N, C-alpha and C positions, 0 to 999 in steps of 0.2 A: 525607786523611780521618783524623779522630781516632778511635781505637778505645778505647772505654770498657770497662774490665774489669768483669765481673759482680761484684756484691757477694758477699763471702764469707759462708758460713753462720755464724750466731752462736748459740752455746749458752750457756744459763744453768746454771752449776755451783753447786750448794748445798754449801758447804764450811764446816762448823763450825770455829771457831778451834782446837778441841782435836784436830783430825784430823792424821794424819801424811801425808795423801795429796795435799797441794796440788801439790808439785813434779811428781809422776807425771802428774797430769791436765793440768797446764799444758804439760808436755813433749809429751804425747799430742796436745793441740790444735795445738801448733806443727808436729808431724809431719804432721798432717792438713790443715794450712793453714786452720784454723778460727779465727774470732774467738771469744774466750771472755770471758764476764762472770762473775766470781767473786762469789758472794753469801755473806756471813757474818753472824752475829748481832751482831757488833760493828763499828762504823765504822772504816774505814781512814784513816790520816792523808793518804793520797794520793787519796782518793775524789773530791775536788773537781777535782783535776788530771786524773783519768781517769774521767769520769762514765760512759763506756760499758763500762768494764772492771771496775769495782768497784761493788758494791751492798750496802746494809745491809738485811737482812730479819729479821723476828722469826721465827726458825725454830721457836720453841716455840708459835707461834700461826698455824696454817695460813691462817685467814681473813684475818688482817692481811698475811701474806706474799703471798697471792693478790692483794689490792688493790694492794700496792706493786709487785708484778711486772707487773700489768696496766698500770699507769701507765708503768713503765719500757719495756715492749714497744711502747707507742705511738710512742716515739721511736727505739727500737732493736729492730726486729723480730727475733724469735727463731725458730730452727729446732727447738729442742728444749730440754728441761730435764732435768738429771741430778742425782740425789741420791747421796751416797757412803756413807751409813750407814742404819741402820734408820729413824731418825726423819726424815731428810731425804728418804728414798725416798717417804714418805707426803706430805710437803710438795711434792715434785716432781710427784707425780701430781695433787695439787690444782691446782697452777699450770698444768701442761700441759693438764689437762682444761678449765680455764677459758679458756685461749687457743686451744683447738681443735687442739692438737698431739698427735701420736701418743703414747700412754702406756698404762700398765696401768690396768685398772679400779680405781678408788679402793678399792672393797670388797676386792679381792684383795690390794692392798698393805697395807691396814689389817689384814687377817687374817694376813698374814705377820708383821706387827709385834706383834700381840697373841697370846700363846701359847694363851690359851683359845679365841679365835676360830679360830686355826689348827688346834688339835686337833679342834674341832667340825667344821670343813670337811673335814679329812683323814679323820676317821671316817666322815662321810657319803659321802665319795668312795671308801670301801673301801681306803684306804691303810693298810698295816700299821704301826700306831703302838702304843706301850705303853698298856695300859689306864690310864685317868686319872680323876681327880675334881677338882673345883674347890672350894676352901675359902677362907675369909677369916681374917685374923688376929684378928678379933673372936670367932671361935668358941673354945670351951674346948680348949686344946691336948691335954689328957689324953683328953678325950672323942673327939677326932678320932684320936688315936694308937691308941686301942683299937678303932677301926673299920676300919683299913686293913690291907692285907697287906704282908708284909715279904719281902725288902728293898724299900724304896721310895725315891723321890727327890722332895724338895721343890724346887719351881722357881717363882720369881716370874714373872708373866706379861709383864712389861714391861722387864726388865733384859736385858742381852746380855753376851756374852763369859764365860759360866759364872759370872757374879757372882750370889751368893745361891743357887747350886745345891748342895744338900747331900743326901747319902745317909744314910738311917737304917735300921738293921737290927733295931730293936726299939722298943717304945713309949717307953722312957726316952730313947733316942737321938733319937726323933722330937720329944719335948718340948724337948730341948736345942736341936735344929735349928730348931724353931719360934721359940724365943726369939731365936736368933741371926738368923734371917731377918727377924724384926720389927725388930731394930735396924738391919739393912742397909737395909731399905726406908725407915725413918725417916731414915737418913743420906743416902739417895739424893736426897732433896728432889725427888720427882717432881712434875711440873706439875699433877697432880690427886691427889685422895685415893685412892691405889691400895694396897689391902691384899689383893688376890686372890693366890692362889698355887695351883699345881698339885701334886697328889700323884700321881706316876706309878709304875708298876711298874718296878723296875730291870731293865734288859735287859743281860745279859752279852754278851760277845763283842767282837772288835776293832772299832774305830771308824774311819770313813773320812770324808773331806770331798770333795764333788764340786763343781767349779766349772763353771758353764755359762752359755750365752746362750740365751734363749728368743726364737724367731722365729715369729710367728703361732701361738703356743701349743705349738710343737715345741721340745723341749729339745735343744740341741747341746752335747755334753760337751766342755769344754776340757781338763780334767784331773781325775784322781782321785788324791787324796793318801792315803797310809797315815799313820796316827798310831801309830808303833811303841811309844810309851810306854803302858802300860795305864792306862785311865781307869776305875778301879774305885771311886773315892770314898775317903774320904767327900766330898772336893771334886774338881772335875773341871777341873783346870788343864791346858790344852793346852800342849804344848811343841814337839815335832818334827812337821813335815809333810814328807813325801817323795813325789815323783812321778817316774816313773810308779808306780802301785801294783803291789805284788808279789802281789796276790790273783789267783786263777785266773780264767780267762775266764768260767766259769759264775757265779762270785760277782760279777764286774764287770758282767756282763749283768743279773743280778738287781738290783744296786744302781741301775743306770741305769733299768731299768724302774720301780722303786719311785720314783725321783726324778721321772720323767715323770708317774707317777700323781699325785704331790703337786702338781706344776705345774698339771696339769689340774684337780685338786680345788679348788685355791685360785682358779683362774681367771686365772692370770698369762698374759699374751699376748706380752710382749716384755721385752728387757733382761736384765741379769745376775741370776744366782741363785747363792747359796752354800748348800749343802745338807749337813747332817750326818746320817750313817747308821751303823747297826751291822749286823753280820751274824753269825748263829750257825746252829745246826742247824735252827732253825725258818725260816730265810731272812732276808731284809732287813727292817730296821726303820727307819722315818723318825723321826729324833730332832728335827731342826730344819730349817726352810727359811726363807731370808731373801731378799728381793727387792733384793739389792745385791751388789756384788762382795766378795771375801774382804777381811777387815779389816786394820787396821794397815798395816805395810809388806810384808805377806806376798805381795802381788801381784808383787813383784820376782822371785819364783821362776819366774814364767811368761813365756816368750818364744815368739814365734810367727814363722812364715815361714822360708824356706830359710836366711836369714842370721841368724835369731834377733834381728832388730832391731825387731820389732813387740811392743809391750808389751800387757799385759792392758788397761790403761786406753785404749790406742789401739783395741783391739777393741771395747771398750764404747762409746766415742764414735762410732766409725764406724757402729755399728749404729743410732745415733740419727739420723745425717744420711743414711745409705744403708741403710735397713732391708732385711734379707735378703741383704746382701753376704756372699759365702762367707767363712767364717772360715779363715784359713790354719792348717795343722797346727802343733802345738807342736814346738819343737826336739827333736832326738833325744836330747840329753843328759839324764841324770837331774838333778833339782834338788831343793833342800830349804831349809827355814828352821827355825830354832829360836827360839821366843819365850822370851827369857831370864827364867826365873821369879824372883820376889822371895822370898828364903828366909825372911824374918821382917819384922815391922813395925819401923819406925824412920825415922830421918832419913838419907837417902843422902848420903854424903860423897864418893863416887867409885867407879869400877869399875876395878880394876887388871887388867893382863894382856891388854888388848885387842890390843896390838902382837903379842904372842906368839900370840894366837888367830888373827889375820889371817895369820900365817905357816904355819898348818897346811895341808898339801896339800889342795886342793879347796875351801878356804874363799875366797869372793870378797870378803866384807866383814863387818865387825862394826860395828853401829850402836847406840850407847847413846843411847836417847831420854829416859830419866829424867835429871834434872839435879841437880847438887849442891845440897843444902839442901831438896830435896823430901821430903815425907813419903811413904813407900812402904808399901803394904799388900799382903800376899799374899791369894789367894783364901781364903774366899769373899767377904770384904769388899772386896777390891781389884778393879779393873777394867782395870789396865794392867800392862805388863811393864817390865823394866829396859831392854830393847832387843831387837835381832834379830841372829841370825847367819845368813849366807847361804852356801850351798855348791853346787857343781856337779861332776859327774863322769860316768864311763862307766856306773856302775851305781847303783841306789838304795842298795845296801848300803854302797858307798864313801861316798856322800853322808851317810848316817846316821852312819857312823863319824867322818867329818870334823866334823860338827856336835857330836858328843859330845866329841871330842878338844878342839875349840876351847872348848867350854863349860867343860871341866875346868881350863882355864888362867885363867878369869876369877875374880876375887876381889872381890866387892862389899864396900865399907866402909859399914856401916850402924850409926849410933849408936842406942842404945835410945831410945824416946820418953820425953819428960819425964813 
């Protein structure tokens, strides 16, 4: 008698061509023995040879993406749809909802993507967030500057990665920041006429990042990262993440409770979340919540299971095909990543010292993602980094020291712009 193996589950992975995450998700799918269809906004030269594995979708047009994905699913049934960043999380919810697959409510994902909607829902849900107001670039900058309290933070509603986020301590600084933000939004070439921005009260105190998985509305914490470099402004460039956090149990408990409040207030029901919080004498403050995993290559810091062989991407994909599956605990070692900052604008010619950096005890790898000849921009105009440094060790302090020592050996060569 011939035994026919059951078909493997197939996932649709929405993967913009600009992302760093392709290899990690492909490896996770192989680990779980899943069939994976990778959808990007640009066609692949191999798409005709692998029609089930590669798909072109207009990721900037959810309606068009839904139509194309529906046609694809008629020939290649899907078990789930996964987005890897803020924009594709929205498109994934649109496609999954259309196909009747488990997904977050579209309104919840859209609220996570739009900072104005996010703040409104969080405020209505009683989540501690900085007092805020919404303005547009069409308003007179000086008039708005005279109406707000200081220090404050100007924040675009639709950019990510701290791009365009600027602190102002007085009206003159506000007017300068307003002009700079206007130029950033114009250069961003957003798909619609977007000129809204938030003005929030600046919240002092150390900042943390919480990585989690939501299962039936309940937040399961995967890791809490310390951000040991102060994020006081005027720009908010993230550099070092280290886990486990060295915060006290009471602080961690209050951060987790605040994060769960935010998940509930937005109405998120499933999937990964990346949450930024601060904590001071007043308690926890929700700064941002995103319905997607940690960005860039930073997910490499997280390993799960007794052998540390389960990646964050594996955890994310497993929850799609086996909702509610118990998440294995994170490895016992401390781990961290440094997002290598861009010191100034110009044309990158190379980064020296990577070999020496990799030799620093505790450092696992140094990955330079920017390429020679590329124009690089620091924050607040920029949105990317030179690369990433990864380290592991017995204690968070050891990991932080290793990251700093490795970074000190790197020497970027950047020519001034023309």
